C-alpha positions as CSV (number, residue, x, y, z in Angstrom):
1,M,37.1,120.1,78.6
2,R,37.2,116.5,79.8
3,I,40.1,115.2,81.8
4,Y,41.2,111.6,81.6
5,R,43.7,110.2,84.1
6,D,43.7,106.5,82.9
7,Y,44.7,105.7,79.3
8,Q,43.1,102.3,79.5
9,F,39.5,101.4,78.8
10,L,38.6,104.6,77.1
11,A,35.2,104.7,75.4
12,P,35.3,104.8,71.6
13,A,34.0,108.4,71.7
14,D,37.0,109.4,73.8
15,R,39.6,108.2,71.3
16,G,40.7,109.6,68.0
17,A,41.9,113.0,69.0
18,S,44.6,115.2,67.4
19,I,46.9,115.6,70.3
20,A,49.9,117.7,71.4
21,I,52.3,116.0,73.8
22,G,54.4,117.7,76.5
23,N,54.6,118.9,80.0
24,F,53.3,122.4,79.1
25,D,54.6,124.0,82.3
26,G,53.5,127.6,82.0
27,V,51.6,127.0,78.7
28,H,53.9,129.6,77.1
29,K,54.0,130.9,73.5
30,G,55.9,127.9,72.3
31,H,53.4,125.5,73.8
32,Q,50.6,127.5,72.3
33,K,52.2,127.2,68.9
34,V,52.3,123.4,69.3
35,I,48.7,123.4,70.4
36,D,47.6,125.5,67.4
37,I,49.4,123.1,65.0
38,A,47.6,120.2,66.6
39,R,44.3,122.1,66.2
40,N,44.9,122.9,62.5
41,A,46.5,119.6,61.5
42,A,43.3,117.6,61.9
43,P,40.4,120.0,62.2
44,D,37.8,117.3,62.1
45,C,39.2,115.6,65.2
46,P,38.8,116.7,68.8
47,L,41.8,118.7,70.1
48,G,43.6,116.9,72.9
49,I,46.7,117.3,75.2
50,L,48.7,114.4,76.5
51,T,50.6,115.4,79.6
52,F,51.8,113.8,82.9
53,E,51.3,114.2,86.7
54,P,53.5,114.4,88.5
55,H,55.9,116.1,86.1
56,P,58.5,113.5,85.2
57,R,61.3,115.8,86.5
58,Q,59.5,115.9,89.9
59,Y,59.0,112.1,89.8
60,F,62.7,111.3,89.2
61,A,64.0,114.0,91.7
62,P,61.3,114.5,94.4
63,K,63.7,116.3,96.7
64,A,65.0,118.8,94.2
65,P,64.0,122.5,94.6
66,A,60.6,123.3,93.4
67,F,60.6,124.3,89.7
68,R,57.0,124.2,88.4
69,L,55.5,127.4,87.0
70,M,52.0,126.1,87.6
71,N,50.2,123.3,89.4
72,A,48.0,120.8,87.6
73,E,44.8,122.7,88.2
74,A,46.2,126.0,86.9
75,K,47.5,124.2,83.8
76,A,44.2,122.6,83.1
77,H,42.5,126.0,83.5
78,R,44.8,127.6,81.0
79,L,44.5,124.8,78.5
80,E,40.7,125.0,78.7
81,K,40.9,128.7,77.9
82,L,42.9,127.8,74.7
83,G,40.0,125.5,73.5
84,V,41.5,122.1,74.4
85,E,38.7,119.6,74.5
86,R,40.4,116.6,76.0
87,L,43.2,116.6,78.6
88,Y,44.8,113.2,78.9
89,E,46.6,113.8,82.2
90,L,48.3,110.4,82.8
91,S,49.8,109.3,86.1
92,F,53.6,109.2,85.7
93,N,54.6,106.1,87.7
94,D,56.9,103.1,87.5
95,T,54.9,101.5,84.8
96,L,54.7,104.5,82.5
97,S,58.4,105.5,83.1
98,N,59.6,102.0,82.1
99,L,57.8,101.9,78.7
100,T,60.3,102.0,75.8
101,A,59.7,104.5,73.1
102,R,58.1,101.8,70.9
103,E,55.9,100.7,73.8
104,F,54.8,104.2,74.5
105,A,53.8,104.8,70.8
106,E,52.2,101.4,70.5
107,V,50.4,101.0,73.8
108,I,49.6,104.6,74.8
109,L,49.2,106.4,71.5
110,A,47.9,103.8,69.1
111,E,46.1,101.0,71.1
112,N,44.6,103.0,73.9
113,L,44.2,106.6,72.8
114,G,43.8,105.8,69.2
115,V,45.2,109.1,68.2
116,K,44.8,110.4,64.6
117,H,47.6,113.0,64.7
118,V,50.4,113.9,67.1
119,T,52.2,117.2,67.4
120,V,55.4,117.7,69.4
121,G,58.2,120.2,69.7
122,A,61.5,119.6,67.8
123,D,63.3,118.7,71.1
124,F,60.8,116.1,72.1
125,C,62.1,112.8,73.6
126,F,60.0,110.0,74.9
127,G,60.2,106.5,76.4
128,K,62.5,104.9,79.0
129,N,65.7,107.0,79.5
130,R,64.3,109.4,76.9
131,G,65.3,106.8,74.3
132,G,63.0,108.0,71.5
133,N,63.3,111.2,69.4
134,V,61.1,113.0,66.9
135,Q,62.3,110.8,64.0
136,D,61.4,107.7,65.9
137,L,58.0,109.1,66.6
138,I,57.5,109.8,62.8
139,A,58.5,106.2,62.0
140,F,56.2,104.7,64.6
141,G,53.4,106.9,63.4
142,R,53.7,105.6,59.8
143,E,53.7,102.0,61.1
144,L,50.9,102.4,63.7
145,G,48.6,104.7,61.7
146,F,48.9,108.2,63.0
147,D,50.4,111.3,61.5
148,V,53.1,113.4,63.2
149,T,54.0,117.1,62.9
150,I,57.1,118.6,64.4
151,A,56.9,122.2,65.7
152,E,60.1,124.2,65.5
153,L,61.3,125.8,68.7
154,M,60.1,129.4,69.2
155,H,62.4,132.3,69.9
156,D,61.8,135.8,71.3
157,A,64.4,138.6,70.8
158,G,66.9,135.9,69.9
159,E,66.2,133.8,73.0
160,E,64.5,130.5,73.0
161,V,61.0,130.7,74.6
162,S,61.2,128.0,77.3
163,S,60.0,127.3,80.8
164,S,63.6,127.7,82.0
165,A,63.9,131.2,80.6
166,I,60.6,132.2,82.2
167,R,61.7,130.8,85.5
168,Q,64.9,132.9,85.2
169,A,62.9,136.1,84.5
170,L,60.6,135.5,87.5
171,S,63.6,134.8,89.7
172,E,65.0,138.2,88.7
173,G,61.8,140.1,89.3
174,R,61.0,140.6,85.6
175,P,57.3,139.5,85.4
176,R,56.8,141.6,82.2
177,D,59.6,139.7,80.4
178,A,58.0,136.4,81.7
179,A,54.6,137.6,80.4
180,R,56.1,138.4,77.0
181,M,57.3,134.8,76.6
182,L,54.2,133.3,78.2
183,G,51.7,135.3,76.1
184,H,49.9,136.0,79.3
185,H,50.7,137.2,82.9
186,H,52.3,134.6,85.1
187,R,49.6,133.4,87.5
188,I,49.6,131.6,90.8
189,E,46.3,129.7,91.4
190,G,45.0,128.0,94.5
191,P,42.7,128.2,97.5
192,V,42.8,131.1,100.0
193,I,44.2,129.8,103.3
194,R,44.0,131.2,106.8
195,G,47.0,133.2,107.9
196,D,47.9,135.1,111.0
197,Q,45.4,137.9,110.1
198,R,48.1,140.5,110.7
199,G,47.1,142.3,107.5
200,R,43.6,142.9,108.9
201,D,45.1,144.5,112.0
202,L,47.2,146.7,109.8
203,G,44.2,147.9,107.7
204,Y,45.3,145.7,104.8
205,P,43.4,142.3,104.9
206,T,45.0,139.9,102.5
207,A,44.1,136.7,100.7
208,N,46.9,134.2,101.6
209,M,47.9,131.5,99.2
210,S,50.6,128.8,99.4
211,I,53.3,128.6,96.8
212,T,54.6,125.2,98.0
213,G,55.7,123.1,95.1
214,L,56.0,126.1,92.7
215,H,59.1,127.9,91.5
216,P,59.2,131.0,93.7
217,P,59.4,134.3,91.9
218,K,61.7,137.0,93.4
219,F,60.4,137.8,96.9
220,G,59.0,141.3,97.2
221,V,55.9,143.4,96.5
222,Y,54.0,143.1,93.2
223,V,51.3,144.8,91.3
224,V,48.7,142.1,90.6
225,L,45.4,141.3,88.9
226,V,43.2,139.0,90.9
227,E,40.5,136.7,89.6
228,I,38.3,135.1,92.2
229,L,37.4,131.8,90.5
230,T,34.8,130.4,92.9
231,G,32.2,131.6,95.3
232,P,29.8,134.5,95.5
233,H,32.5,137.1,94.8
234,K,33.6,135.6,91.4
235,G,35.2,138.3,89.2
236,Q,38.2,140.4,88.2
237,Y,39.9,142.7,90.7
238,R,43.1,144.7,91.1
239,G,45.5,144.7,93.9
240,A,49.0,144.6,95.4
241,A,50.7,141.5,96.8
242,S,53.6,140.4,98.9
243,M,55.6,137.4,97.9
244,G,57.9,135.9,100.5
245,V,58.5,135.1,104.1
246,R,57.3,138.3,105.9
247,P,60.6,139.2,107.6
248,M,58.8,141.6,110.0
249,F,57.2,138.7,111.8
250,G,59.8,136.0,112.4
251,E,60.5,132.9,110.3
252,N,57.7,131.9,108.0
253,L,57.1,129.6,105.0
254,P,57.0,131.6,101.7
255,N,53.6,132.5,100.5
256,L,51.6,135.0,98.5
257,E,49.5,137.6,100.3
258,S,47.2,139.7,98.0
259,Y,45.5,142.9,99.1
260,I,42.5,143.4,96.8
261,F,41.6,147.0,96.2
262,D,38.1,148.2,97.2
263,F,37.0,144.7,98.2
264,K,35.1,143.4,101.2
265,G,34.0,139.8,101.6
266,D,34.8,136.4,102.9
267,I,36.8,134.4,100.4
268,Y,38.5,131.8,102.7
269,G,38.6,128.5,100.8
270,E,37.8,130.0,97.5
271,N,40.1,129.6,94.5
272,L,42.0,132.6,93.3
273,S,44.2,133.2,90.2
274,V,46.7,136.0,90.9
275,A,48.6,137.5,88.0
276,L,52.0,139.1,88.6
277,V,52.0,142.4,86.6
278,E,55.0,144.3,87.9
279,Y,57.6,144.0,90.5
280,L,57.7,147.0,92.9
281,R,60.4,146.4,95.5
282,P,62.1,143.7,97.6
283,E,61.0,142.4,101.0
284,V,62.2,144.7,103.8
285,K,62.3,144.3,107.6
286,F,61.1,147.7,108.8
287,E,62.0,149.3,112.1
288,N,58.4,149.3,113.3
289,V,54.9,148.7,112.2
290,E,54.2,152.4,111.5
291,A,57.0,152.4,108.9
292,L,55.6,149.2,107.3
293,I,52.1,150.8,107.0
294,T,53.6,154.0,105.5
295,Q,55.4,151.9,102.8
296,M,52.2,149.8,102.2
297,N,50.3,153.0,101.5
298,K,52.9,154.0,99.0
299,D,53.0,150.5,97.4
300,C,49.2,150.5,96.9
301,Q,49.2,153.9,95.4
302,E,52.0,153.0,93.0
303,A,50.2,149.8,92.1
304,Q,47.0,151.8,91.3
305,N,49.0,154.2,89.1
306,I,50.6,151.3,87.2
307,L,47.3,149.5,86.6
308,D,45.6,152.8,85.6
309,A,48.4,153.3,83.0
310,L,47.9,149.8,81.7
311,E,44.2,150.4,81.1
312,T,44.7,153.8,79.4
313,P,44.4,153.4,75.6
């Protein structure tokens, strides 16, 4: 998959895609439906995604609480797995945010990207102050020479599949419900950072990852699947992880600490993808370290049992 961050001066070979437009936070089942429509609407064209960094909501309210389900790298990784060939990841800035709906269609879609087909969700709005809707996009397409398909919103058990509903499920410690709407486990991706190495002293060395900028799932202990994406230990592993502020050890920034079962190796600086499979229990401040270790032993055994059950046909 090729990634383009500037819509200007594209080579002729980089134009003419069938694109889906959106923020695609989480790349949930509704997003996947939009992508599949874009793929099938113009099968002779490359499949592309048009999205924005930073997320427009983040751009307009930079001090608001973190809401993103995934960072840009994790989103690109997921889109590539879905067969997307071109990711037009445009910088959302003053210039882009001030384009009217017509200017967006004319300058971005037609003149620079030269799109052949555009697919969007039924609630899609675009242009300055969200001034354009799907009917406007259809009209612009007829005028400017690209086709448009509108994807109906997806529902699951009567509930609209949306990034907001997935955030709610994660906030309530329901990763399986989130996974049902996503079509895959919710994953947190990023580099392994150095922590205080307390886990090593406790007999449970962990891979620490920042969750800064991401919507925080409910704090507590999770059953996880870990994919090491880079380095000599690349591969799939199983484990248990703690999400939160580690109340046993003072005041700390929230992070994710994953203990990988049956693993030995140095993975500092390597990129991990940690999938939240099941929520086990909330964070607890134990009376002493011995009580903490006893509970960690129980957590890991329960995680092993849950993962064994998932793998049983």
